[in-house]
LUMGU-55827 format. One line per 5 residues: number of its first residue (from 1); for each residue x, y, z of N, C-alpha, C, O. Coordinates in steps of 0.1 Angstrom, whole numbers, plus 5000, padded with zeros to 4 digits. Each point is the difference from the previous one (the first is absolute). Layout:
<pts>
NUM	X Y Z X Y Z X Y Z X Y Z ~ ...
</pts>
This chain:
<pts>
1	4917 4751 5002 5011 5007 4993 4994 5013 4993 4991 4998 4992 ~ 5014 5014 5010 4996 5012 4993 5004 5000 4986 5009 4994 4996 ~ 4984 5013 4996 5002 5001 4985 5010 5011 4998 5003 5008 5008 ~ 5003 4991 4979 5009 5011 4996 4993 5013 4999 4988 5001 4997 ~ 5020 5009 5004 4995 5014 5000 5007 5007 4988 5012 5000 4997
6	4979 5007 4995 5005 5009 4989 5000 5014 5006 4990 5007 5001 ~ 5023 4998 5002 5002 5012 5007 5004 5011 4990 5008 4998 4991 ~ 4987 5014 5012 5003 5012 4991 5006 5011 5009 4993 5003 5010 ~ 5019 5002 4987 5006 5010 5008 5001 5013 4991 5006 4999 4989 ~ 4989 5012 5015 5000 5012 4992 5011 5010 5003 5001 5005 5012
11	5008 4997 4979 5010 5011 5002 4991 5013 4996 4998 5003 4989 ~ 4998 5003 5022 4989 5010 4998 5006 5014 4996 5009 5005 5007 ~ 4986 5000 4983 5005 5013 4995 4993 5012 5008 4988 5001 4999 ~ 5021 5006 5008 4994 5011 5008 4997 5011 4991 5009 5005 4993 ~ 4978 4999 5006 4995 5011 4992 4993 5011 5008 5001 5000 5012
16	4991 5007 4982 4992 5011 5007 4986 5000 4997 4995 5008 4992 ~ 4998 4982 5014 4986 4999 4997 4992 5012 5005 5003 5006 5011 ~ 4987 4998 4983 4992 5013 5003 4992 4998 5013 4995 5010 5005 ~ 5003 4978 4999 4992 4998 5012 4998 4985 5003 5006 4992 4993 ~ 4985 5005 5015 4997 4986 5004 4994 4992 4988 5003 4988 4998
21	4988 5019 4995 4994 4993 4988 5010 4997 4990 4999 4989 4994 ~ 5011 5019 5003 5010 4997 4991 5009 4989 5005 5005 4992 4992 ~ 4998 5007 5021 5008 4989 5006 4993 4988 4998 5006 4990 4997 ~ 4981 5010 5005 4991 4988 4999 5001 4995 4985 5002 4988 4997 ~ 4997 5022 4994 5000 4996 4986 5014 4994 4997 5001 4990 4993
26	5010 5015 5012 5013 4995 4998 5001 4986 5005 5005 4991 4993 ~ 4990 5006 5019 5000 4987 5005 4992 4990 4991 5005 4989 4998 ~ 4984 5015 4997 4992 4992 4991 5008 4996 4988 5001 4988 4996 ~ 5006 5022 4998 5008 4997 4988 5010 4989 5002 5001 4991 4993 ~ 5007 5012 5017 5011 4991 5003 4995 4987 5005 5006 4990 4996
31	4984 5008 5012 4995 4987 5004 4993 4993 4989 5001 4987 4999 ~ 4993 5020 4992 4995 4993 4988 5010 4992 4993 4998 4989 4995 ~ 5014 5018 5003 5011 4993 4994 5005 4987 5007 5003 4990 4994 ~ 4997 5012 5019 5004 4988 5008 4991 4988 4999 5004 4989 4998 ~ 4983 5014 5003 4990 4991 4999 5000 4993 4986 4998 4988 5000
36	5004 5019 4990 5001 4995 4986 5012 4990 4998 4999 4991 4992 ~ 5011 5011 5016 5011 4992 5000 5000 4988 5009 5009 4992 5002 ~ 4979 5006 5004 4998 4988 5009 5003 5002 5014 5001 4990 5007 ~ 5003 5022 4997 5004 5002 5014 4988 4997 5010 4988 5001 4996 ~ 5016 4994 5016 4989 4998 5010 5002 5009 5012 4991 5003 5007
41	5022 5001 4995 5003 5009 5011 5010 5011 4995 5010 4997 4994 ~ 4985 5016 5007 5008 5011 4995 5006 5007 5012 4993 5002 5010 ~ 5020 5003 4989 5006 5008 5010 5006 5012 4995 5007 5001 4990 ~ 4989 5010 5017 5005 5014 4996 5009 5003 5012 5000 4995 5010 ~ 5009 5015 4987 5010 5004 5010 4995 5009 5012 4989 5005 5000
46	5020 4995 5009 4997 5008 5013 4999 5015 4995 5007 5004 4991 ~ 4983 5003 5015 4997 5014 4998 4996 5003 4986 5001 5012 4996 ~ 4995 4979 4996 4997 5003 4985 4990 5011 5000 5001 5009 4992 ~ 4988 4991 5016 4989 5010 5000 5004 5013 5004 4993 5010 4998 ~ 5019 4992 5009 5004 5013 5003 5003 5009 4989 5002 5012 5002
51	4998 4983 4986 5001 5009 4988 4988 5009 4999 5000 5010 4992 ~ 4989 4988 5017 4988 5008 5001 5003 5013 5007 4992 5010 5000 ~ 5019 4991 5007 5003 5011 5010 4999 5014 4994 4994 5009 5006 ~ 5010 4993 4982 5000 5013 4994 4985 5003 4997 4996 5011 5002 ~ 4996 4980 4993 4987 5003 4997 4992 5003 5013 4992 5009 5000
56	5011 4984 5010 4992 5001 5012 5003 5013 5008 4992 5006 5006 ~ 5021 4999 4992 5004 5012 5007 4997 5011 4991 4999 5012 5005 ~ 5000 4986 4982 4997 5011 4991 5013 5010 4998 4999 5012 4997 ~ 5013 4981 5005 5012 5008 5000 5010 4994 4991 5000 4988 4998 ~ 5008 5020 4996 5012 4995 4991 5013 4999 5009 5010 4996 4995
61	4988 5009 5017 5013 5000 5009 4999 4987 5008 4990 4996 5005 ~ 5022 4997 4996 5001 4988 5008 5001 5004 5014 5011 5005 5004 ~ 4978 4993 5005 4999 5003 5013 4997 4987 5008 4989 4994 5000 ~ 5022 5002 5008 4998 4987 5007 4988 4999 5009 4992 4991 4999 ~ 5006 5019 5009 4988 5000 5010 4987 5001 4993 4991 4993 5004
66	5008 5015 4986 4987 5002 4993 4997 4988 4992 4988 4996 4999 ~ 5022 4997 4995 4997 4988 4992 4995 4989 5009 4991 4993 4996 ~ 5016 5005 5015 4996 4989 5009 4986 5003 5006 4992 4991 5001 ~ 5005 5021 5003 4987 5003 5005 4989 4998 4990 4990 4995 5003 ~ 5013 5009 4985 4990 4998 4989 4998 4985 4997 4989 4996 4998
71	5022 4996 5002 4998 4986 4998 4992 4993 5010 4992 4991 4997 ~ 5011 5012 5016 4993 4994 5012 4985 5004 4999 4992 4991 5002 ~ 5005 5022 4995 4986 5004 5000 4992 4992 4988 4988 4997 5002 ~ 5019 5000 4987 4994 4994 4989 5001 4985 5001 4994 4993 4991 ~ 5012 5001 5019 5003 4986 5000 4987 4991 4999 5001 4990 4992
76	4988 5014 5014 4988 4991 4998 4995 4999 4986 4997 4989 4995 ~ 5004 5023 4998 4996 5000 4986 5009 4993 4991 4996 4994 4990 ~ 5017 5008 5013 5010 4993 4992 4999 4984 5002 5001 4992 4990 ~ 4996 5004 5022 4998 4985 5003 4988 4995 4992 5000 4989 4995 ~ 4989 5020 5005 4989 4996 4993 5003 4998 4985 4995 4990 4994
81	5013 5018 5000 5005 4999 4986 5006 4988 4998 4997 4993 4991 ~ 5013 5003 5018 5007 4987 4999 4992 4988 5001 5002 4991 4992 ~ 4988 5009 5017 4991 4989 5001 4991 4998 4987 4998 4989 4995 ~ 4997 5023 5000 4992 4999 4988 5008 4995 4988 4995 4992 4992 ~ 5018 5011 5007 5009 4996 4990 5003 4985 5001 5000 4993 4990
86	5001 5002 5022 5001 4985 5001 4988 4993 4996 5001 4989 4993 ~ 4987 5016 5010 4988 4993 4996 4998 5001 4985 4996 4990 4994 ~ 5006 5022 5000 4999 5001 4986 5009 4991 4992 4996 4994 4989 ~ 5016 5004 5016 5010 4992 4992 4998 4985 5003 5005 4991 4993 ~ 4988 5006 5018 4999 4986 5004 5013 4994 5006 5002 4988 4999
91	5006 5020 5007 5013 4996 5004 5001 5001 5015 4993 5008 5006 ~ 5016 4984 5001 5006 5004 5013 5010 5011 4997 5007 4999 4991 ~ 4992 5011 5019 5008 5012 4997 5007 5004 5013 4994 5003 5010 ~ 5020 4999 4989 5007 5008 5010 5003 5013 4993 5009 5001 4992 ~ 4984 5010 5011 5001 5012 4992 5010 5010 5006 4999 5012 4999
96	5012 4981 5006 5010 5009 5007 4997 5003 5014 4993 4993 5006 ~ 5010 5019 4998 4997 5004 5014 4995 5014 5000 5002 5007 4989 ~ 4992 4997 5021 4995 5014 5002 5001 5004 5015 4997 4991 5009 ~ 5006 5022 4993 5000 5004 5014 4986 5003 5006 4992 5007 4994 ~ 5006 4987 5018 4987 5001 5006 5002 5004 5015 5010 4996 5006
101	4980 5011 4999 5000 5004 5013 4991 4990 5009 4988 4999 4997 ~ 5018 4995 5013 4993 4991 5009 4993 5008 5011 5002 5012 5002 ~ 4990 4980 5005 4992 5006 5011 5009 5006 5011 4996 5008 5007 ~ 5016 4987 4994 5010 5006 5010 5006 5013 4995 5009 5006 5007 ~ 4987 4998 4981 5005 5013 4996 5013 4999 4991 5004 5010 4995
106	5002 4979 5005 5012 4998 4993 4998 4995 4985 4990 4994 4997 ~ 5020 5011 4994 4999 4996 4986 5008 4988 4997 5011 5000 5005 ~ 4984 4990 4989 5008 4988 4996 4999 4997 4985 4991 5004 4993 ~ 5019 4989 5003 5001 4997 4986 4994 4985 4998 5005 4990 5004 ~ 4984 5010 4989 4991 4988 5001 4999 4994 4985 4998 5007 4990
111	5003 4980 5010 4999 4992 4988 4987 4992 5000 4999 4991 5007 ~ 4991 5013 4984 4988 4991 5000 5002 4989 4990 5007 5001 4990 ~ 4988 4987 5014 4999 4989 4991 4985 4998 4997 4992 4997 5009 ~ 5004 5004 4978 4986 5001 4997 4996 4988 4991 5007 4997 4991 ~ 4982 4996 5013 4995 4989 4992 4992 5005 4987 4997 5012 4999
116	5001 4980 4991 4992 5004 4989 4985 5004 5004 4994 5007 4991 ~ 5002 4990 5021 4987 5004 5005 5000 5013 5007 4989 5005 5004 ~ 5023 5000 4998 5002 5012 5008 5002 4999 5015 5002 5010 5007 ~ 4999 4978 4997 5004 4997 5014 5014 5004 5002 5008 5000 4991 ~ 4996 5003 5022 5013 5005 5002 5006 4996 5014 4994 4999 5010
121	5019 5000 4989 5008 4998 5012 5012 5010 4998 5004 5004 4989 ~ 5003 4999 5022 5011 5010 5000 5013 4995 5007 4999 4992 5009 ~ 5012 5013 4986 5013 4999 5007 5006 5013 5000 5002 5007 4990 ~ 5001 4997 5022 5008 5013 5002 5015 4998 4999 5005 4990 5003 ~ 5001 5021 4992 5015 5000 5000 5005 5001 5015 4994 5007 5007
126	5016 4985 4996 5004 5000 5014 5012 5008 5003 5000 5007 5011 ~ 5009 4993 4980 5013 5008 5001 4999 5012 4992 4998 4999 4988 ~ 5004 5013 5018 5000 5012 4993 5013 5005 4994 5010 5000 5008 ~ 4991 5005 4980 5012 5006 4995 5002 5013 5006 4991 5006 5007 ~ 5020 5000 4991 5003 5014 5006 4990 5010 4994 4995 5009 5007
131	5002 4990 4981 4991 5010 4994 4986 4998 5007 4994 5010 5004 ~ 5001 4978 4998 4987 4999 5006 5000 5005 5015 4991 5006 5005 ~ 5019 4990 5002 5000 5002 5014 5004 5015 5003 4994 5006 5008 ~ 5016 5000 4986 5006 5013 5003 4993 5011 4992 4999 5012 5005 ~ 4995 4985 4983 4995 5012 4993 4986 4998 4997 4993 5010 5000
136	5001 4978 4998 4985 4999 4998 4993 4997 5013 4988 5003 5001 ~ 5018 4992 5010 4993 4997 5011 4992 4988 5000 4990 5000 5008 ~ 5014 4990 4983 4992 4988 5000 5005 4990 5011 5012 5000 5002 ~ 4979 4993 5004 5003 4992 5012 5001 4985 4996 4994 4996 4990 ~ 5013 4996 5018 5001 4987 4997 4986 4993 5002 4993 5004 5010
141	5003 4987 4982 4988 4992 5002 5002 4987 5008 5011 4998 5006 ~ 4979 4993 4993 5001 4988 5007 5010 4990 4994 5007 5003 4990 ~ 4994 4986 5016 5009 4989 4996 4996 4993 4987 4989 5002 4995 ~ 5019 4989 5000 4997 4992 4989 4988 4991 5000 4997 4994 5011 ~ 4995 5005 4979 4989 4991 4998 5002 4991 4989 5010 5001 4992
146	4981 4989 5006 4999 4992 4988 4986 5000 4996 4991 5001 5009 ~ 5007 4997 4978 4987 5002 4994 4995 4986 4993 5008 4994 4993 ~ 4980 5003 5009 4994 4988 4993 4995 5003 4986 4992 5009 4999 ~ 5014 4984 4992 4995 5003 4985 4998 4987 4994 5003 4989 5006 ~ 4992 5010 4982 4998 4988 4993 5012 4992 4997 4999 4988 4997
151	5013 5019 5005 5013 4994 4997 5008 4997 5012 5012 4997 5000 ~ 4981 5002 5012 5007 4998 5012 5002 5013 5008 4995 5010 4997 ~ 5014 4989 5013 5002 5011 5008 5012 5009 4994 5010 4995 4996 ~ 4988 5018 5004 5011 5009 4995 5001 5011 5010 4992 5003 5008 ~ 5020 5004 4992 5004 5011 5008 5002 5012 4992 5003 4999 4988
156	4997 5013 5019 5003 5013 4995 5011 5007 5008 4998 5002 5012 ~ 5012 5001 4983 5011 5007 5007 5004 5013 4992 5007 4999 4990 ~ 4987 5012 5014 5001 5012 4992 5014 5006 5000 5005 5004 5010 ~ 5002 4996 4978 5012 5008 4998 5011 4997 5011 5006 4990 5001 ~ 4995 5020 5008 5011 4999 5010 4998 4988 5008 5010 4994 5005
161	4977 5001 4997 4999 4988 5009 5006 4988 4994 5004 4991 5007 ~ 4998 5008 4980 5007 4988 4994 5014 5000 5003 5007 4990 4999 ~ 4999 5021 5006 5014 5001 5003 5003 4994 5014 5012 5000 5004 ~ 4978 4996 5003 5002 4995 5014 4995 4984 5000 4989 4997 4999 ~ 5021 4995 5003 4997 4985 4999 4988 4996 5008 4992 4992 4996
166	5008 5013 5017 4989 4994 5009 4986 5003 4995 4991 4993 5003 ~ 5007 5018 4990 4987 5004 4995 4994 4989 4991 4989 4995 5001 ~ 5020 5002 4988 4997 4990 4991 4999 4986 5006 4991 4992 4997 ~ 5018 5005 5013 5001 4987 5005 4987 4997 5009 4995 4989 5000 ~ 5000 5021 5006 4987 4998 5008 4989 4996 4990 4992 4991 5003
171	5007 5015 4985 4990 4997 4991 5003 4985 4994 4990 4993 4999 ~ 5022 5004 4999 5003 4987 4994 4997 4989 5011 4994 4990 4997 ~ 5009 5013 5015 4997 4989 5011 4985 5000 5002 4996 4990 5006 ~ 4997 5019 4990 4985 5000 5001 4994 4993 4988 4987 4999 5000 ~ 5020 4996 4990 4996 4993 4989 5001 5007 4987 4996 4993 4990
176	5010 5019 5008 5001 5006 4988 5010 4994 4991 5012 4997 5004 ~ 4984 5000 4983 5010 4996 4990 5004 5010 4990 5009 4999 4992 ~ 4983 5013 5009 5003 5011 4991 4999 5012 5009 4990 5002 5007 ~ 5019 5008 4992 4999 5013 5007 5001 5011 4989 5009 5000 4992 ~ 4981 5009 5008 4999 5011 4991 5007 5012 5007 4997 5003 5011
181	5013 5004 4982 5007 5011 5006 4999 5013 4990 5010 5003 4994 ~ 4978 5003 5005 5000 5012 4992 5008 5011 5006 5002 5002 5012 ~ 5005 5006 4979 5010 5009 5004 4998 5014 4994 4993 5001 4990 ~ 5014 5009 5015 5001 5013 4995 5015 5005 5003 5002 5003 5012 ~ 5006 4997 4979 5014 5005 5002 5005 5010 4990 4997 4999 4989
186	5010 5011 5016 5003 5012 4993 5014 5000 4994 5003 5009 4993 ~ 5006 4981 5010 5013 4999 4996 5003 4985 4997 4993 4991 5004 ~ 5018 5007 4988 5004 4986 4997 5005 4994 5013 4999 4988 5002 ~ 5006 5020 5008 5004 4994 5013 4988 4994 5007 5000 4989 5005 ~ 4989 5019 4995 4988 4995 5007 4994 4988 4993 4997 4990 5007
191	5002 5011 4980 4994 4989 4993 5009 4987 5002 4995 4989 5002 ~ 5018 5012 4997 5008 4988 5001 5000 4995 5015 5003 4988 5002 ~ 4995 5020 5008 4998 4995 5013 4988 4990 5001 5001 4990 5005 ~ 4988 5015 4988 4988 4992 5000 5003 4987 4991 4996 4990 5005 ~ 5009 5011 4984 5003 4989 4991 5009 4990 5007 4996 4988 4999
196	5014 5016 5007 5010 4990 5005 4994 4994 5013 5002 4988 5002 ~ 4991 5020 5006 4993 4995 5011 4990 4989 4997 4999 4990 5007 ~ 4993 5013 4982 4989 4991 4996 5007 4987 4995 4994 4989 5003 ~ 5016 5012 4991 5007 4987 4995 5005 4992 5011 5000 4988 5001 ~ 5005 5019 5009 5006 4993 5013 4988 4993 5007 5001 4989 5005
201	4988 5018 4996 4988 4995 5008 4995 4987 4992 4995 4990 5006 ~ 5006 5010 4981 4996 4988 4993 5009 4988 5002 4996 4988 5001 ~ 5017 5015 5000 5009 4989 5004 4999 4995 5014 5000 4988 5003 ~ 4998 5021 5006 5000 4997 5014 4988 4991 5004 5000 4991 5008 ~ 4988 5013 4985 4988 4993 5003 4995 4990 4990 4989 4993 5002
206	5018 5005 4987 4996 4991 4989 4986 5004 4996 4991 4991 5001 ~ 5007 5021 4995 4987 5005 4996 5001 5009 4988 5012 5003 4995 ~ 4977 5002 4999 5000 5010 4990 4999 5014 5006 4991 5002 5009 ~ 5017 5008 4987 4998 5013 5004 4998 5009 4987 5007 4999 4991 ~ 4983 5009 5009 4997 5009 4988 5001 5014 5003 4994 5004 5011
211	5013 5004 4982 5001 5014 5002 4995 5007 4988 5000 4995 4989 ~ 4995 5017 5012 4996 5009 4989 5000 5014 5005 4995 5003 5011 ~ 5011 5007 4981 5002 5013 5004 4991 5010 4992 4994 4997 4989 ~ 5006 5016 5016 4996 5011 4992 5012 5004 4990 5011 4999 5004 ~ 4985 5007 4984 5011 5004 4991 4996 5014 4995 4988 5003 4999
216	5022 5004 4997 4998 5013 4994 5003 5012 5010 5004 4997 5011 ~ 4995 5015 4984 5002 5012 5008 4988 5008 5002 4992 5001 4991 ~ 5007 5006 5020 4988 5008 5004 5005 5012 5008 4998 5000 5012 ~ 5007 5010 4983 5005 5011 5007 4990 5007 5008 5003 5007 5010 ~ 4984 4992 4986 4989 5005 5008 4996 4993 5013 4992 5005 5008
221	5015 4984 4994 4996 4991 5012 5012 5000 5010 5011 4998 4996 ~ 4986 5004 5016 5010 4999 5011 5005 4986 5002 5011 4997 5003 ~ 4980 4993 4996 5003 4986 5003 5004 4992 4988 5008 4991 5001 ~ 4988 5013 4987 5002 4992 4988 5008 5008 4989 4998 4999 4988 ~ 5011 5010 5017 5008 5009 4991 5009 4992 4990 5001 5004 4989
226	5005 4985 5016 5008 4991 4992 4997 4986 5003 4998 4997 5012 ~ 5002 4994 4978 4996 4986 5002 5008 4991 4991 5000 5001 4988 ~ 5007 4990 5019 5010 4991 4992 4997 4986 5003 4995 4996 5011 ~ 5007 4995 4979 5000 4985 5003 4993 4992 4989 4997 5006 4990 ~ 5002 4981 5013 4993 4991 4992 4993 4989 5008 5005 4997 5011
231	4984 4997 4984 4994 4989 5007 5009 4987 4998 5008 4999 4991 ~ 4989 4993 5018 5008 4987 5000 4994 4990 5009 4993 5003 5010 ~ 5008 4984 4987 4996 4989 5009 5013 4991 5002 5007 4997 4991 ~ 4995 5001 5023 5012 4992 5003 4995 4987 5007 4989 5000 5007 ~ 5019 4989 4991 4997 4988 5006 5012 4994 5006 5010 5006 5001
236	4988 4981 5004 5013 4994 5006 5011 4998 4989 4996 4998 4989 ~ 5016 5003 5015 5011 4997 4991 5003 4984 5003 5009 4997 5008 ~ 4984 4996 4984 5001 4985 5003 4994 4992 4989 4995 5006 4990 ~ 5006 4981 5010 4995 4991 4990 4986 5004 4996 4991 5002 5008 ~ 5007 4999 4978 4986 5002 4995 4998 5016 4998 4989 5003 4996
241	5020 5005 5008 4998 5014 4999 5012 5006 4992 5010 4993 4998 ~ 4990 5019 4997 5011 5007 4993 5012 5000 5009 4999 5002 5013 ~ 5013 4997 4981 5013 5000 5007 5001 5013 5009 5007 5000 5010 ~ 4988 5011 4985 5001 5013 5008 4988 5003 5008 5000 5010 5007 ~ 4990 4981 4993 4988 5002 5008 4990 5010 4993 4990 5004 5006
246	5013 5001 4983 4991 5010 4994 4990 4993 4992 5002 4995 4989 ~ 4986 5005 5015 4989 4994 4993 4995 5009 4988 4998 4995 4989 ~ 5001 5018 5014 4996 5009 4989 5005 5014 5004 5002 5003 5012 ~ 5001 5005 4978 5004 5015 5003 4995 5009 4989 4999 4996 4988 ~ 4999 5016 5015 4995 5009 4990 5012 5009 4996 5011 4998 5004
251	4986 5012 4986 5010 5009 4996 5001 5012 5009 4989 5006 5004 ~ 5023 4998 4999 5003 5011 5010 4992 5013 4996 5001 5005 4989 ~ 4992 5000 5021 4994 5014 4998 4989 5001 4989 4997 5011 4995 ~ 4997 4977 5000 4991 5001 4990 4986 4996 5004 4998 4989 5007 ~ 4992 5019 4989 4986 4995 5004 4997 4987 4993 5001 4999 4988
256	4994 4991 5020 4997 4988 4993 4994 4990 5011 5002 5002 5012 ~ 4991 4988 4983 4996 4989 5008 5011 4989 4999 5006 4998 4989 ~ 4997 4996 5022 5008 4988 5000 4992 4988 5005 4995 5000 5011 ~ 5005 4989 4981 4991 4989 5004 5009 4988 5004 5011 4999 4995 ~ 4984 4993 5014 5006 4988 5004 4990 4990 5005 4991 5004 5007
261	5011 4983 4990 4991 4990 5005 5008 4993 5011 5011 4994 4998 ~ 4983 5005 5013 5007 4996 5012 4992 4988 5006 4988 5001 5001 ~ 5019 4988 5002 4994 4988 5005 5004 4998 5014 5012 4998 5002 ~ 4979 5001 5008 5004 4998 5013 5006 4985 5003 5007 4997 5009 ~ 4989 4994 4981 5005 4986 5001 5016 5001 4999 5007 4992 5007
266	4998 5017 4984 5015 5000 4999 5006 5004 5013 5011 4995 5004 ~ 4983 5014 5003 5005 5004 5013 5000 4989 5010 5010 4997 5007 ~ 4979 4996 4993 4999 4988 5009 5010 4990 4997 5006 4994 5009 ~ 4996 5003 4979 5010 4990 4996 5015 5004 5003 5007 4991 5004 ~ 4997 5022 4994 5014 5003 5003 5001 5001 5015 5011 4997 5005
271	4979 5006 5003 5002 5000 5014 5002 4986 5005 5006 4998 5010 ~ 4988 4992 4983 5002 4986 5005 5012 4993 4995 5006 4992 5007 ~ 4999 5012 4981 5011 4993 4993 5009 5009 4993 5005 4997 4989 ~ 4999 5015 5016 5009 5009 4993 5014 4995 5002 5003 4992 5009 ~ 5006 5014 4983 5014 4997 5003 5004 5005 5014 5009 4993 5006
276	4985 5018 4999 5001 5005 5013 4985 5002 5005 4991 5000 4992 ~ 5008 5001 5021 4987 5001 5006 4999 5013 5009 4997 4999 5012 ~ 5005 5012 4981 5000 5013 5008 4987 5002 5009 5001 5005 5011 ~ 4988 4991 4983 4987 5002 5007 5000 4992 5014 4996 5004 5010 ~ 5009 4983 4988 5001 4992 5013 5010 5004 5009 4998 4999 5012
281	5014 5005 4983 5012 5003 5008 5001 5014 5006 5009 5003 5007 ~ 4981 5006 4990 5000 5012 5007 5002 4999 5015 4992 4992 5006 ~ 5017 5015 5000 5003 4998 5014 4987 5002 5009 4992 5009 4999 ~ 5006 4982 5009 4987 4999 5008 5001 5010 5012 4990 5003 5006 ~ 5022 5000 4998 5001 5010 5011 5013 5008 4998 5008 4997 4993
286	4992 5014 5015 5011 5010 4998 5013 4993 5004 5000 4991 5009 ~ 5011 5014 4985 5013 4995 5005 5004 5007 5012 5010 4996 5007 ~ 4983 5015 4997 5003 5007 5012 5011 5010 4996 5004 5001 4988 ~ 5000 5008 5023 5010 5010 4997 5013 4994 4997 5005 4993 5008 ~ 5001 5010 4980 5014 4995 4997 5010 5004 5010 5000 5011 5005
291	5009 4980 4998 5012 5003 5008 5010 5009 4992 5002 4999 4988 ~ 5004 5010 5020 5011 5008 4994 5013 4992 5002 5003 4996 5011 ~ 5004 5002 4978 5012 4991 5001 5012 5008 4995 5000 5006 4990 ~ 5010 4994 5018 5012 5006 4997 5010 4990 4994 5004 4990 5008 ~ 5000 5011 4980 5010 4990 4995 5012 5000 5009 5005 5010 5006
296	5000 4978 4996 5012 4998 5008 5009 4989 4994 5011 4997 5005
</pts>
């Protein structure tokens, strides 16, 4: 039986660091607070590091192509800063995502999962938003994975990916009891799509789903100009869980850590003896193409 996890979700304030060294120092400050509060795994939002775009381009003007090119060029150094931060804090760290260029020449949105020793595994975002596909030219990455941790197997479904049931379902079927869904949304519509979808995935799979967003405004950034939302953890809506399935939630649009202690044993128990058994009763095969019926 895996042990409970003390999870920390950062509603990340988008600012304007002067460079990678300043970004590294910002990570250190925030992660020190999480560690002091007893966190074991800290999660930052999708594209949090893209706040570096203005410093890397040396421009006050939000230019989509220049920002992406600068971020991709600096990705190795940014990743080193993330790994160093995890080691210094002594935490498991999902530091959000960063755009990276693969050997095939395509740019992908990649989420690193880093151990306290600096070891790393990654999950690519699979489904691209319109901004990523049509304006930034970011390409879909590989399919869903699960990651071995001291708390059992967990999954990562980045932002838009959590809006698609099969992405999370594949992770759950592979053994995940918790799925992390770091996000970056610039409107209440976008945030609520992620929020409602995450809650639905928790019900469908009888698992925990955790979301956390970027917050604040950054007119100097093409990708992070506006950022809305709050962190939350959702669970099954069943015996032993809150009546609305909300395990924890943060304050809207405010920089802060949100903490939650999550026990995989609770997920195992509800999957065996819940009022309903969504995890077990997921349809095993397609219903096929529905017939068109004319009322008569």
